[in-house]
FIDREN-640528 format. One line per 2 residues: number of its first residue (from 1); for each residue x, y, z of N, C-alpha, C. Coordinates in nm, 4 decimals, m for minus. Atoms other than C-alpha are relative to their C-alpha. Example, Ala and Ser with C-alpha at 12.3 -4.5 7.8 and 13.67 -1.06 7.14 Angstrom:
2
1) 0.0890:m0.1190:0.0000:1.2300:m0.4500:0.7800:0.0900:0.1200:0.0000 | m0.0820:m0.1190:m0.0060:1.3670:m0.1060:0.7140:m0.0770:0.1090:0.0730
//
This chain:
114
1) m0.0589:0.0734:m0.1116:m12.0159:m3.8391:2.1089:0.1136:0.0833:0.0594 | m0.1062:m0.0689:m0.0732:m11.7874:m3.6903:2.3694:0.1120:m0.1002:0.0240
3) m0.1152:0.0871:m0.0219:m11.4394:m3.8409:2.3755:0.1024:0.0761:0.0842 | m0.0906:m0.0655:m0.0944:m11.2111:m3.7570:2.6694:0.1333:m0.0727:0.0035
5) m0.1358:0.0526:m0.0098:m10.8336:m3.8041:2.6769:0.0624:0.0529:0.1282 | m0.0671:m0.0420:m0.1221:m10.6339:m3.7964:2.9980:0.0462:m0.1199:0.0799
7) m0.0328:0.1091:m0.0913:m10.5392:m4.0050:3.2986:m0.0978:0.0063:0.1163 | 0.1037:0.0076:m0.1048:m10.7813:m4.1217:3.5680:0.0403:0.0694:0.1297
9) m0.0436:m0.0578:m0.1275:m10.5667:m3.9901:3.8547:0.0092:0.1528:m0.0029 | m0.0083:m0.1460:0.0136:m10.5673:m3.6302:3.7233:m0.1264:0.0654:0.0567
11) 0.1124:m0.0690:m0.0612:m10.7893:m3.3988:3.9288:m0.0906:0.0673:m0.1011 | 0.0815:m0.0674:0.1022:m10.9046:m3.2006:3.6251:m0.0799:m0.1005:m0.0817
13) 0.0715:0.1050:0.0731:m10.9969:m3.5198:3.4416:m0.1152:m0.0522:0.0859 | 0.1046:0.0483:m0.0905:m11.1908:m3.6434:3.7449:m0.1163:0.0988:0.0069
15) 0.1052:m0.1022:m0.0031:m11.3815:m3.3129:3.7610:m0.0809:m0.0003:m0.1297 | 0.0691:0.0025:0.1297:m11.4615:m3.3294:3.3877:m0.0915:m0.1218:m0.0104
17) 0.0817:0.1215:0.0050:m11.5851:m3.6881:3.4138:m0.1220:0.0132:0.0898 | 0.1128:m0.0201:m0.0924:m11.8004:m3.6002:3.7150:m0.1015:0.0969:m0.0601
19) 0.0881:m0.0965:0.0650:m11.9417:m3.2992:3.5285:m0.0901:m0.0713:m0.1010 | 0.0762:0.0698:0.1033:m12.0478:m3.5228:3.2396:m0.0949:m0.1031:0.0609
21) 0.0830:0.1021:m0.0641:m12.1766:m3.8018:3.4630:m0.1188:0.0629:0.0731 | 0.1081:m0.0683:m0.0710:m12.3816:m3.5585:3.6739:m0.1112:0.0443:m0.0941
23) 0.0977:m0.0439:0.0999:m12.5585:m3.4523:3.3535:m0.0430:m0.1147:m0.0911 | 0.0342:0.1215:0.0768:m12.5952:m3.8097:3.2209:0.0411:0.0106:m0.1461
25) m0.0527:m0.0119:0.1354:m12.3850:m3.7258:2.9154:0.0926:m0.1186:m0.0280 | m0.0809:0.1163:0.0369:m12.2365:m4.0305:2.7417:0.1360:0.0457:m0.0520
27) m0.1351:m0.0311:0.0470:m11.8626:m4.0297:2.6763:0.0814:m0.1283:m0.0071 | m0.1004:0.1056:m0.0027:m11.5705:m4.2546:2.5991:0.1254:0.0616:0.0598
29) m0.1211:m0.0491:m0.0656:m11.2431:m4.2268:2.7878:0.1216:m0.0710:m0.0558 | m0.1259:0.0514:0.0522:m10.8937:m4.2717:2.6453:0.1090:0.0337:0.1013
31) m0.1031:m0.0182:m0.1026:m10.6241:m4.3210:2.9101:0.1382:0.0074:m0.0641 | m0.1345:m0.0190:0.0552:m10.2856:m4.1785:2.8046:0.0983:m0.1063:0.0470
33) m0.0949:0.0961:m0.0550:m10.1070:m4.4247:3.0310:m0.0165:m0.1384:m0.0612 | 0.0249:0.1323:0.0577:m10.2702:m4.7301:2.8753:0.0239:m0.0023:m0.1504
35) m0.0142:m0.0094:0.1451:m10.2745:m4.6169:2.5133:0.0393:0.1434:m0.0360 | m0.0433:m0.1367:0.0334:m10.0630:m4.3104:2.4316:m0.0549:0.0461:m0.1351
37) 0.0400:m0.0562:0.1291:m10.1794:m4.0774:2.1570:0.1271:0.0307:m0.0795 | m0.1167:m0.0173:0.0856:m9.9502:m4.0347:1.8604:0.0126:0.1432:m0.0526
39) m0.0307:m0.1328:0.0526:m9.8006:m3.7375:1.6836:m0.1090:0.0498:m0.0948 | 0.1056:m0.0390:0.0930:m10.0732:m3.7372:1.4190:m0.1212:0.0565:0.0741
41) 0.1145:m0.0470:m0.0797:m10.3505:m3.6995:1.6797:0.0311:0.1370:0.0622 | m0.0393:m0.1267:m0.0633:m10.1612:m3.4217:1.8601:0.0057:0.1119:m0.1039
43) m0.0052:m0.0995:0.1079:m10.1046:m3.2418:1.5286:m0.1405:0.0475:m0.0365 | 0.1400:m0.0381:0.0272:m10.4802:m3.2485:1.4621:m0.0501:0.0930:0.1099
45) 0.0417:m0.0869:m0.1107:m10.5471:m3.1058:1.8085:0.0630:0.1382:m0.0124 | m0.0743:m0.1262:0.0089:m10.2788:m2.8395:1.7557:m0.0490:0.0867:m0.1162
47) 0.0564:m0.0801:0.1093:m10.4533:m2.7314:1.4355:m0.1295:0.0692:0.0437 | 0.1264:m0.0555:m0.0469:m10.7629:m2.6499:1.6419:0.0122:0.0826:0.1276
49) m0.0263:m0.0792:m0.1207:m10.6183:m2.5089:1.9661:0.1477:0.0385:0.0007 | m0.1400:m0.0410:m0.0042:m10.2964:m2.3164:2.0292:0.0857:m0.1008:0.0781
51) m0.0916:0.0889:m0.0719:m9.9975:m2.5262:2.1333:0.0232:0.0482:0.1424 | m0.0176:m0.0550:m0.1351:m9.9614:m2.2937:2.4306:m0.1104:m0.0492:0.0946
53) 0.1103:0.0543:m0.0787:m10.2974:m2.4272:2.5490:0.0189:m0.1498:0.0215 | m0.0111:0.1460:m0.0018:m10.2197:m2.7912:2.4716:0.1186:m0.0508:0.0813
55) m0.1211:0.0427:m0.0710:m9.8701:m2.8124:2.6227:m0.0059:0.0463:0.1450 | 0.0060:m0.0309:m0.1425:m9.8731:m2.8296:3.0021:0.1397:0.0389:0.0498
57) m0.1314:m0.0486:m0.0430:m9.5748:m2.6126:3.0958:0.0099:0.0142:0.1510 | m0.0013:m0.0142:m0.1460:m9.6738:m2.6054:3.4632:0.0148:m0.1339:0.0721
59) m0.0043:0.1324:m0.0603:m9.6579:m2.9804:3.5197:0.1400:m0.0481:0.0326 | m0.1262:0.0597:m0.0434:m9.3880:m3.1904:3.6772:0.0789:m0.0563:m0.1181
61) m0.0692:0.0617:0.1135:m9.3087:m3.3712:3.3513:0.0773:0.1038:m0.0794 | m0.0648:m0.1072:0.0752:m9.2284:m3.0472:3.1681:0.1253:0.0479:0.0731
63) m0.1125:m0.0505:m0.0791:m9.0036:m2.9279:3.4492:0.1102:m0.1045:0.0127 | m0.0983:0.1075:m0.0158:m8.8330:m3.2653:3.5022:0.0806:m0.0200:m0.1280
65) m0.0688:0.0189:0.1280:m8.7491:m3.2934:3.1319:0.0831:0.1218:m0.0411 | m0.0766:m0.1205:0.0304:m8.6055:m2.9403:3.1294:m0.0301:0.0592:m0.1366
67) 0.0354:m0.0428:0.1361:m8.7967:m2.8443:2.8166:0.0072:0.1503:m0.0214 | m0.0062:m0.1459:0.0156:m8.8000:m2.4711:2.8835:0.1351:0.0413:m0.0582
69) m0.1349:m0.0337:0.0455:m8.4238:m2.4586:2.8261:0.0240:m0.0366:m0.1467 | m0.0196:0.0440:0.1382:m8.4607:m2.6302:2.4878:m0.0562:0.0981:m0.1026
71) 0.0619:m0.0980:0.0901:m8.6655:m2.3436:2.3380:m0.0513:m0.0671:m0.1281 | 0.0526:0.0816:0.1097:m8.8597:m2.5860:2.1181:m0.0889:0.0792:m0.0947
73) 0.0963:m0.0532:0.0958:m9.0373:m2.4895:1.7987:m0.1258:m0.0860:0.0085 | 0.1267:0.0726:m0.0090:m9.3922:m2.6142:1.7376:0.0169:m0.1488:m0.0298
75) m0.0213:0.1410:0.0348:m9.2767:m2.9369:1.5709:0.0688:m0.0739:0.1146 | m0.0697:0.0607:m0.1131:m9.0442:m3.0071:1.8622:m0.0936:m0.0234:0.1173
77) 0.0971:0.0154:m0.1087:m9.3231:m2.9509:2.1136:m0.0929:m0.1186:m0.0264 | 0.0886:0.1108:0.0365:m9.5517:m3.1916:1.9276:0.0729:m0.1336:0.0140
79) m0.0794:0.1225:m0.0136:m9.2753:m3.4528:1.9133:0.0144:m0.0395:0.1463 | m0.0134:0.0291:m0.1427:m9.2134:m3.4251:2.2869:m0.1322:m0.0463:0.0599
81) 0.1300:0.0400:m0.0526:m9.5864:m3.4473:2.3606:m0.0375:m0.1410:m0.0448 | 0.0322:0.1358:0.0457:m9.6188:m3.7614:2.1483:0.0867:m0.1031:0.0708
83) m0.0889:0.0913:m0.0738:m9.3204:m3.9180:2.3278:m0.0340:m0.0054:0.1484 | 0.0333:m0.0114:m0.1431:m9.4443:m3.8046:2.6711:m0.1394:0.0615:0.0119
85) 0.1380:m0.0493:m0.0016:m9.8250:m3.7768:2.6726:m0.0354:0.0775:0.1254 | 0.0303:m0.0750:m0.1223:m9.8164:m3.6440:3.0285:0.0352:0.1478:m0.0136
87) m0.0247:m0.1412:0.0292:m9.6946:m3.3163:2.8750:m0.1264:0.0698:m0.0526 | 0.1233:m0.0559:0.0549:m10.0454:m3.2685:2.7334:m0.0903:0.0431:0.1156
89) 0.0928:m0.0490:m0.1030:m10.2745:m3.0520:2.9445:m0.1280:m0.0828:m0.0060 | 0.1143:0.0902:m0.0078:m10.5688:m3.2567:3.0636:m0.1212:0.0679:0.0641
91) 0.0297:0.0955:0.1067:m10.8360:m3.3346:2.9855:m0.0020:0.0678:m0.1368 | 0.0254:m0.0454:0.1363:m10.8520:m3.3040:2.6092:m0.1309:m0.0673:m0.0400
93) 0.1318:0.0520:0.0367:m11.2085:m3.3429:2.4866:m0.0263:0.0286:m0.1475 | 0.0454:m0.0133:0.1383:m11.3178:m3.4055:2.1299:m0.1521:m0.0050:0.0031
95) 0.1461:m0.0068:0.0000:m11.6783:m3.3004:2.0779:m0.0469:0.0873:m0.1157 | 0.0541:m0.0738:0.1156:m11.8597:m3.1973:1.7583:0.1072:0.0782:m0.0751
97) m0.1123:m0.0591:0.0748:m11.5323:m3.1262:1.5733:0.0734:0.1088:0.0778 | m0.0700:m0.0951:m0.0857:m11.4162:m2.9106:1.8665:0.1025:m0.0733:0.0851
99) m0.0964:0.0491:m0.0972:m11.1156:m2.9614:2.0883:m0.0080:0.0935:0.1199 | 0.0109:m0.0757:m0.1243:m11.1605:m2.8507:2.4487:0.1106:m0.0497:0.0916
101) m0.1139:0.0381:m0.0827:m10.8554:m2.8471:2.6760:m0.0175:0.0569:0.1404 | 0.0102:m0.0418:m0.1386:m10.8651:m2.8349:3.0549:m0.1429:m0.0097:0.0511
103) 0.1332:0.0046:m0.0610:m11.1584:m2.8145:3.2933:m0.0438:0.1397:0.0392 | 0.0605:m0.1289:m0.0311:m11.3752:m2.5043:3.3086:m0.1512:m0.0208:0.0013
105) 0.1426:0.0337:m0.0067:m11.7280:m2.5746:3.4366:m0.0920:0.0989:m0.0699 | 0.0890:m0.0961:0.0658:m11.8807:m2.2504:3.3088:0.0101:m0.0115:m0.1519
107) m0.0175:0.0213:0.1440:m11.7345:m2.3103:2.9617:m0.0700:m0.1294:m0.0411 | 0.0666:0.1283:0.0283:m11.8544:m2.6728:2.9716:m0.1515:0.0182:m0.0067
109) 0.1452:m0.0233:m0.0001:m12.2069:m2.5517:3.0557:m0.0453:0.0520:m0.1356 | 0.0357:m0.0561:0.1290:m12.2138:m2.3495:2.7351:0.0154:m0.0983:m0.1147
111) m0.0262:0.0965:0.1075:m12.0724:m2.6292:2.5203:m0.0972:m0.1184:0.0053 | 0.0738:0.1250:m0.0106:m12.2589:m2.9317:2.6532:m0.1496:0.0184:0.0262
113) 0.1422:m0.0233:m0.0186:m12.5959:m2.7679:2.7165:m0.0641:0.0632:m0.1233 | 0.0571:m0.0614:0.1214:m12.6407:m2.6386:2.3631:m0.0517:m0.1047:m0.0973
//
């Protein structure tokens, strides 16, 4: 089963959902705004993908919170992401014990067509 985490208004999430729907691939969707993910879930993701991939340093939330100036260690980054899920790059997809972050149609083709 494909499980997608993100927010419905995010362009990358919308593209990922459309990609899956266009191929009639079943998925479940977890909306960060309705049900935030906790530190434990983020820690699991961070064990499978680099934190540099998971933490959205280009987004408004990161800049507004002034996190660059804090020079956070990995534990600090995970704590901030659990407190502010919008710091997580979207979408995050759990599929066959893999964690896929962001939208990349050519990468998706290789993952979901195998």
